C-alpha positions as a Markdown table, in Angstrom:
| # | Residue | x | y | z |
|---|---|---|---|---|
| 1 | Met | 15.4 | 8.9 | 3.0 |
| 2 | Gln | 15.5 | 5.8 | 5.3 |
| 3 | His | 15.2 | 1.4 | 4.8 |
| 4 | Gly | 11.6 | -0.1 | 6.4 |
| 5 | Pro | 12.7 | -1.1 | 9.5 |
| 6 | Ala | 14.6 | 2.4 | 10.3 |
| 7 | Val | 11.3 | 4.5 | 9.4 |
| 8 | Arg | 8.7 | 2.7 | 11.2 |
| 9 | Arg | 11.0 | 2.2 | 14.2 |
| 10 | Arg | 11.0 | 6.6 | 13.9 |
| 11 | Lys | 7.1 | 6.5 | 12.8 |
| 12 | Leu | 6.4 | 4.5 | 15.4 |
| 13 | Gly | 8.4 | 6.2 | 18.6 |
| 14 | Ala | 7.0 | 9.5 | 16.8 |
| 15 | Glu | 3.5 | 8.5 | 17.3 |
| 16 | Leu | 3.9 | 7.2 | 21.2 |
| 17 | Arg | 5.3 | 9.9 | 22.1 |
| 18 | Ala | 2.5 | 12.1 | 20.9 |
| 19 | Leu | -0.1 | 9.8 | 22.9 |
| 20 | Arg | 1.9 | 9.5 | 25.8 |
| 21 | Thr | 2.2 | 13.6 | 25.8 |
| 22 | Gly | -1.7 | 14.1 | 24.8 |
| 23 | Ala | -2.3 | 11.0 | 27.8 |
| 24 | Gly | -0.2 | 14.8 | 30.0 |
| 25 | Leu | 2.4 | 11.6 | 30.6 |
| 26 | Thr | 6.0 | 12.8 | 30.8 |
| 27 | Ser | 8.6 | 10.4 | 30.0 |
| 28 | Gly | 9.8 | 9.4 | 33.2 |
| 29 | Glu | 6.1 | 9.2 | 34.7 |
| 30 | Ala | 5.7 | 6.6 | 31.5 |
| 31 | Ala | 8.0 | 4.8 | 32.2 |
| 32 | Arg | 7.3 | 4.2 | 35.9 |
| 33 | Leu | 3.5 | 2.8 | 34.6 |
| 34 | Val | 5.5 | 0.4 | 32.9 |
| 35 | Gly | 8.1 | -0.2 | 35.3 |
| 36 | Trp | 10.9 | 0.8 | 33.0 |
| 37 | His | 14.1 | 3.5 | 32.9 |
| 38 | Gln | 13.5 | 6.4 | 31.7 |
| 39 | Ser | 16.2 | 5.9 | 29.2 |
| 40 | Lys | 14.5 | 2.7 | 27.9 |
| 41 | Val | 11.4 | 5.1 | 26.7 |
| 42 | Ser | 13.5 | 8.1 | 25.2 |
| 43 | Arg | 15.2 | 5.2 | 22.7 |
| 44 | Ile | 11.7 | 4.1 | 21.6 |
| 45 | Glu | 10.1 | 7.2 | 21.0 |
| 46 | Thr | 13.9 | 8.6 | 18.7 |
| 47 | Gly | 13.6 | 5.0 | 17.1 |
| 48 | Ser | 17.3 | 4.5 | 18.5 |
| 49 | Ser | 16.2 | 1.2 | 19.3 |
| 50 | Gly | 12.6 | -0.9 | 18.8 |
| 51 | Ala | 10.0 | -2.5 | 21.2 |
| 52 | Lys | 9.1 | -5.6 | 21.6 |
| 53 | Pro | 4.9 | -6.3 | 21.5 |
| 54 | Ala | 4.6 | -6.7 | 25.0 |
| 55 | Asp | 6.0 | -2.7 | 25.5 |
| 56 | Val | 4.2 | -1.7 | 22.9 |
| 57 | Arg | 1.5 | -2.7 | 24.4 |
| 58 | Ser | 2.3 | -1.9 | 27.5 |
| 59 | Leu | 2.4 | 1.9 | 26.5 |
| 60 | Leu | -1.0 | 1.9 | 25.3 |
| 61 | Asp | -2.3 | 0.8 | 27.6 |
| 62 | Ala | -0.5 | 3.1 | 29.8 |
| 63 | Tyr | -1.5 | 6.4 | 27.9 |
| 64 | Gly | -5.4 | 5.0 | 27.9 |
| 65 | Val | -5.5 | 3.8 | 24.6 |
| 66 | Gly | -8.4 | 1.7 | 22.5 |
| 67 | Asp | -9.0 | 2.4 | 20.0 |
| 68 | Pro | -8.5 | -0.5 | 17.9 |
| 69 | Gln | -7.2 | 0.9 | 15.0 |
| 70 | Leu | -4.2 | 3.2 | 16.1 |
| 71 | Arg | -3.6 | 0.1 | 18.1 |
| 72 | Glu | -3.7 | -2.2 | 15.1 |
| 73 | Val | -1.3 | 0.4 | 12.8 |
| 74 | Met | 1.0 | 1.1 | 15.4 |
| 75 | Leu | 1.9 | -2.7 | 15.7 |
| 76 | Ala | 1.5 | -3.0 | 12.0 |
| 77 | Leu | 4.5 | -0.4 | 11.9 |
| 78 | Ala | 6.5 | -2.7 | 14.3 |
| 79 | Gly | 6.3 | -5.5 | 13.0 |
| 80 | Leu | 4.2 | -6.8 | 15.5 |
| 81 | Asp | 1.6 | -9.4 | 15.6 |
| 82 | Asp | -1.1 | -8.0 | 18.0 |
| 83 | Gly | -3.8 | -11.8 | 16.8 |
| 84 | Ala | -6.3 | -8.5 | 14.7 |
| 85 | Gly | -6.5 | -6.9 | 11.2 |
| 86 | Arg | -4.5 | -8.4 | 8.2 |
| 87 | Asp | -3.1 | -11.4 | 8.7 |
| 88 | His | 0.4 | -11.2 | 9.1 |
| 89 | Trp | 1.1 | -14.5 | 6.2 |
| 90 | Trp | 4.1 | -13.2 | 4.6 |
| 91 | His | 6.6 | -14.5 | 8.1 |
| 92 | Ala | 6.2 | -17.7 | 7.0 |
| 93 | Tyr | 8.3 | -16.5 | 3.9 |
| 94 | Arg | 11.1 | -15.1 | 5.6 |
| 95 | Gly | 13.9 | -17.4 | 4.2 |
| 96 | Val | 12.6 | -16.4 | 0.9 |
| 97 | Leu | 11.5 | -13.0 | 0.6 |
| 98 | Pro | 14.4 | -10.1 | 1.4 |
| 99 | Pro | 13.3 | -7.3 | 4.6 |
| 100 | Thr | 12.6 | -4.8 | 2.3 |
| 101 | Tyr | 10.3 | -7.0 | 0.2 |
| 102 | Arg | 8.7 | -8.4 | 3.6 |
| 103 | Asp | 8.4 | -4.4 | 4.7 |
| 104 | Phe | 6.7 | -3.8 | 2.0 |
| 105 | Ile | 4.1 | -6.1 | 2.3 |
| 106 | Ser | 3.7 | -5.3 | 5.9 |
| 107 | Leu | 2.5 | -2.1 | 4.8 |
| 108 | Glu | 0.4 | -2.9 | 2.2 |
| 109 | Ser | -1.2 | -5.1 | 4.4 |
| 110 | Gln | -2.0 | -2.4 | 7.5 |
| 111 | Ala | -2.6 | 0.7 | 4.9 |
| 112 | Arg | -6.0 | 2.1 | 3.9 |
| 113 | Ala | -4.9 | 3.4 | 0.9 |
| 114 | Met | -2.4 | 2.7 | -1.8 |
| 115 | Arg | -1.7 | 5.8 | -4.3 |
| 116 | Thr | 0.8 | 3.8 | -7.0 |
| 117 | Leu | 1.7 | 5.8 | -10.3 |
| 118 | Glu | 2.8 | 3.1 | -12.7 |
| 119 | Thr | 5.3 | 3.5 | -15.3 |
| 120 | Thr | 6.9 | 0.0 | -16.5 |
| 121 | Val | 4.9 | -2.8 | -15.1 |
| 122 | Val | 1.0 | -3.7 | -14.0 |
| 123 | Pro | 0.5 | -3.3 | -10.4 |
| 124 | Gly | 1.4 | -6.5 | -8.4 |
| 125 | Leu | -1.8 | -6.9 | -6.8 |
| 126 | Leu | -3.6 | -6.2 | -9.9 |
| 127 | Gln | -1.0 | -9.1 | -12.1 |
| 128 | Thr | -2.1 | -12.5 | -12.9 |
| 129 | Ala | -0.4 | -15.8 | -12.1 |
| 130 | Glu | 1.1 | -15.8 | -15.9 |
| 131 | Tyr | 1.9 | -11.8 | -16.1 |
| 132 | Ala | 3.8 | -12.2 | -12.6 |
| 133 | Arg | 5.7 | -15.7 | -13.2 |
| 134 | Ala | 6.9 | -13.9 | -16.5 |
| 135 | Val | 7.6 | -10.4 | -14.8 |
| 136 | Thr | 9.2 | -11.7 | -12.1 |
| 137 | Arg | 12.3 | -13.9 | -14.2 |
| 138 | Ala | 12.6 | -11.7 | -16.2 |
| 139 | Ala | 13.7 | -9.9 | -13.0 |
| 140 | Leu | 15.3 | -12.2 | -11.2 |
| 141 | Gly | 17.7 | -14.1 | -14.1 |
| 142 | Gly | 18.6 | -17.8 | -13.5 |
| 143 | Val | 16.0 | -18.1 | -10.2 |
| 144 | Ser | 15.4 | -21.8 | -9.9 |
| 145 | Glu | 11.6 | -22.8 | -10.8 |
| 146 | Glu | 11.2 | -23.7 | -7.1 |
| 147 | Arg | 12.1 | -20.5 | -5.8 |
| 148 | Leu | 9.9 | -18.8 | -8.6 |
| 149 | Asp | 6.3 | -20.8 | -8.1 |
| 150 | Thr | 6.8 | -19.4 | -4.4 |
| 151 | Leu | 7.4 | -15.7 | -4.9 |
| 152 | Val | 4.3 | -16.1 | -7.7 |
| 153 | Glu | 2.4 | -17.7 | -4.7 |
| 154 | Val | 3.0 | -14.8 | -2.1 |
| 155 | Arg | 2.8 | -12.1 | -5.2 |
| 156 | Leu | -0.8 | -13.8 | -4.9 |
| 157 | Thr | -1.4 | -13.8 | -1.9 |
| 158 | Arg | -0.4 | -10.2 | -1.5 |
| 159 | Gln | -3.7 | -9.2 | -3.9 |
| 160 | Glu | -5.8 | -10.4 | -1.0 |
| 161 | Val | -5.6 | -7.2 | 0.5 |
| 162 | Leu | -8.3 | -5.9 | -2.0 |
| 163 | Arg | -10.9 | -8.7 | -0.9 |
| 164 | Ala | -10.5 | -8.1 | 2.8 |
| 165 | Arg | -13.2 | -6.3 | 4.9 |
| 166 | Pro | -12.5 | -3.2 | 4.7 |
| 167 | Pro | -10.2 | -3.3 | 1.5 |
| 168 | Leu | -7.8 | -1.2 | 1.0 |
| 169 | Glu | -8.5 | 1.3 | -1.6 |
| 170 | Leu | -6.3 | 1.4 | -4.9 |
| 171 | Asp | -5.6 | 4.4 | -7.0 |
| 172 | Ala | -3.2 | 3.3 | -10.4 |
| 173 | Val | -2.2 | 5.4 | -12.7 |
| 174 | Leu | -0.8 | 3.6 | -15.2 |
| 175 | Asp | 1.6 | 4.8 | -17.9 |
| 176 | Glu | 0.8 | 3.5 | -21.5 |
| 177 | Ala | 4.3 | 1.6 | -21.6 |
| 178 | Val | 3.0 | -0.2 | -19.3 |
| 179 | Leu | 0.0 | -2.0 | -20.7 |
| 180 | Arg | 1.8 | -2.0 | -24.7 |
| 181 | Arg | 4.8 | -4.4 | -23.6 |
| 182 | Glu | 3.9 | -7.7 | -23.8 |
| 183 | Val | 5.2 | -9.4 | -21.1 |
| 184 | Gly | 5.1 | -13.5 | -21.5 |
| 185 | Gly | 3.8 | -12.6 | -25.0 |
| 186 | Pro | 0.5 | -11.7 | -26.6 |
| 187 | Glu | -1.9 | -13.8 | -25.4 |
| 188 | Val | -0.3 | -14.1 | -21.7 |
| 189 | Met | -1.1 | -10.0 | -22.0 |
| 190 | Ala | -3.8 | -10.9 | -22.9 |
| 191 | Arg | -5.7 | -11.9 | -20.5 |
| 192 | Gln | -3.2 | -9.4 | -17.8 |
| 193 | Leu | -5.5 | -6.5 | -19.9 |
| 194 | Glu | -9.0 | -8.5 | -19.1 |
| 195 | Arg | -8.0 | -8.7 | -15.5 |
| 196 | Leu | -7.2 | -4.8 | -15.7 |
| 197 | Thr | -10.4 | -3.9 | -16.6 |
| 198 | Glu | -12.3 | -6.6 | -14.2 |
| 199 | Ala | -10.6 | -5.2 | -11.7 |
| 200 | Ala | -10.9 | -1.6 | -12.6 |
| 201 | Arg | -15.0 | -2.1 | -12.0 |
| 202 | Leu | -14.4 | -2.8 | -8.2 |
| 203 | Pro | -15.7 | -0.2 | -5.9 |
| 204 | Gln | -12.2 | 0.6 | -4.4 |
| 205 | Val | -10.1 | 0.7 | -7.0 |
| 206 | Arg | -9.8 | 3.4 | -8.7 |
| 207 | Leu | -7.0 | 3.3 | -12.3 |
| 208 | Gln | -6.2 | 5.2 | -15.1 |
| 209 | Val | -4.0 | 4.9 | -17.9 |
| 210 | Leu | -1.6 | 8.3 | -18.7 |
| 211 | Pro | -1.7 | 8.0 | -23.0 |
| 212 | Phe | 2.0 | 8.9 | -24.7 |
| 213 | Thr | -0.8 | 11.4 | -25.8 |
| 214 | Ala | 0.5 | 13.0 | -22.9 |
| 215 | Gly | 3.7 | 13.8 | -23.3 |
| 216 | Ala | 5.9 | 14.3 | -21.0 |
| 217 | His | 4.8 | 14.0 | -16.9 |
| 218 | Ile | 6.3 | 14.2 | -13.4 |
| 219 | Gly | 6.3 | 10.2 | -13.2 |
| 220 | Val | 9.3 | 10.2 | -15.9 |
| 221 | Thr | 11.3 | 10.6 | -12.3 |
| 222 | Gly | 10.1 | 6.5 | -11.9 |
| 223 | Pro | 7.4 | 4.9 | -10.7 |
| 224 | Phe | 6.5 | 5.6 | -6.7 |
| 225 | Val | 3.8 | 4.5 | -3.7 |
| 226 | Val | 2.0 | 6.0 | -1.5 |
| 227 | Phe | 0.5 | 4.3 | 1.3 |
| 228 | Ser | -1.8 | 5.8 | 4.0 |
| 229 | Phe | -3.8 | 4.5 | 7.2 |
| 230 | Ser | -6.6 | 5.4 | 8.8 |
| 231 | Ser | -5.3 | 6.8 | 12.1 |
| 232 | Thr | -3.4 | 9.3 | 11.2 |
| 233 | Ser | -1.4 | 11.1 | 8.0 |
| 234 | Asp | 1.8 | 10.9 | 10.4 |
| 235 | Leu | 1.9 | 7.4 | 9.7 |
| 236 | Asp | 1.4 | 7.8 | 5.7 |
| 237 | Val | 4.9 | 6.8 | 3.8 |
| 238 | Val | 6.5 | 7.1 | 0.5 |
| 239 | Val | 7.9 | 4.2 | -1.4 |
| 240 | Leu | 10.6 | 4.0 | -3.5 |
| 241 | Asp | 11.2 | 1.0 | -5.4 |
| 242 | His | 15.3 | 0.3 | -6.9 |
| 243 | Leu | 17.2 | -3.1 | -8.8 |
| 244 | Thr | 18.6 | -3.3 | -5.6 |
| 245 | Ser | 17.3 | -0.9 | -2.8 |
| 246 | Thr | 13.9 | 0.2 | -1.2 |
| 247 | Leu | 13.6 | 3.3 | -0.1 |
| 248 | Tyr | 11.1 | 5.2 | 2.8 |
| 249 | Leu | 10.5 | 8.3 | 2.7 |
| 250 | Glu | 8.3 | 10.2 | 6.0 |
| 251 | Arg | 9.4 | 13.6 | 5.9 |
| 252 | Lys | 5.6 | 15.7 | 5.1 |
| 253 | Glu | 7.0 | 17.6 | 2.8 |
| 254 | Asp | 8.5 | 14.5 | 0.3 |
| 255 | Leu | 4.2 | 13.1 | 1.2 |
| 256 | Arg | 3.5 | 16.3 | 0.1 |
| 257 | Val | 5.1 | 16.7 | -3.5 |
| 258 | Tyr | 4.5 | 12.5 | -4.0 |
| 259 | Thr | 0.8 | 13.2 | -2.9 |
| 260 | Glu | 0.9 | 17.0 | -5.9 |
| 261 | Ala | 2.2 | 15.4 | -8.3 |
| 262 | Phe | 0.1 | 12.1 | -7.9 |
| 263 | Asn | -2.8 | 14.7 | -7.7 |
| 264 | Ala | -0.7 | 16.0 | -10.9 |
| 265 | Leu | -0.8 | 12.6 | -12.5 |
| 266 | Gln | -4.5 | 12.3 | -12.2 |
| 267 | Ala | -5.5 | 15.1 | -13.7 |
| 268 | Asn | -3.5 | 14.8 | -17.5 |
| 269 | Ala | -4.8 | 10.6 | -17.6 |
| 270 | Leu | -7.8 | 9.9 | -19.0 |
| 271 | Ser | -10.9 | 9.1 | -17.0 |
| 272 | Pro | -11.4 | 5.9 | -15.5 |
| 273 | Glu | -14.4 | 4.8 | -17.7 |
| 274 | Asp | -11.5 | 6.1 | -20.9 |
| 275 | Ser | -9.1 | 4.2 | -19.7 |
| 276 | Leu | -11.6 | 0.9 | -19.4 |
| 277 | Glu | -12.2 | 2.1 | -22.9 |
| 278 | Tyr | -8.4 | 2.5 | -24.3 |
| 279 | Ile | -7.7 | -1.2 | -22.1 |
| 280 | Ala | -10.1 | -2.7 | -24.2 |
| 281 | Ala | -9.3 | -1.5 | -27.4 |
| 282 | Ile | -5.3 | -2.1 | -26.9 |
| 283 | Gly | -6.5 | -6.0 | -25.5 |
| 284 | Asp | -8.6 | -6.5 | -28.7 |
| 285 | Gly | -5.9 | -5.4 | -30.7 |
| 286 | Leu | -3.4 | -8.1 | -28.8 |
């Protein structure tokens, strides 16, 4: 388990190594092509050191990589902006957002699909401004109104990935507790449930509710997110968010376990159609 920057460096290095091998080059030959010492190529491939934008582009050019999506993912993993794809807007909030949150937004912005289990709060991509404000204030006791405004602004800007071209594909399983917890009070919660209903009707969103009647389930251990990327499954990553840290799991075994867990949760949850009715019924009760 590693934190965001480390896991991204390793993923970037592993993919660059695979591309070099696919191009039929040794690390020494690759180094000569770009005018480096072999040790620099090795450090980048093992993830022991980061790569500058020009370095990544030079290697991709040397390996004959012309696929724009693959190039975009490689540069995104390095935390870079190649001037293509979704805008890296979060860089403007460096003084406000912790590195782990910026890393999460970077992955979210570049991912093709996101699968999330939520057991306590509505996913950030589906929150209303009022709900986001209430839940952020509760999570960060004593936060100033100015910083709170900024964090809510960031939360809402993140939601642009659902309106991008192509949009992020979102699969969300919500424990019933998410819907019952009156964050911000009944009125705020009623509007939040309406927002969930609207979002669930989007073609790129699949929303399912796991009712209390489902009993204990594999998700009781806590929420998680699985990001998938267009170019290769080797770049997929699981994110576990804790009170003081965020962990990124990259091993194939971890990905397999969490993917199977999410599939099981979907199988035990209400169908998307029944989930809409369930959400509406809870909203009527408010």
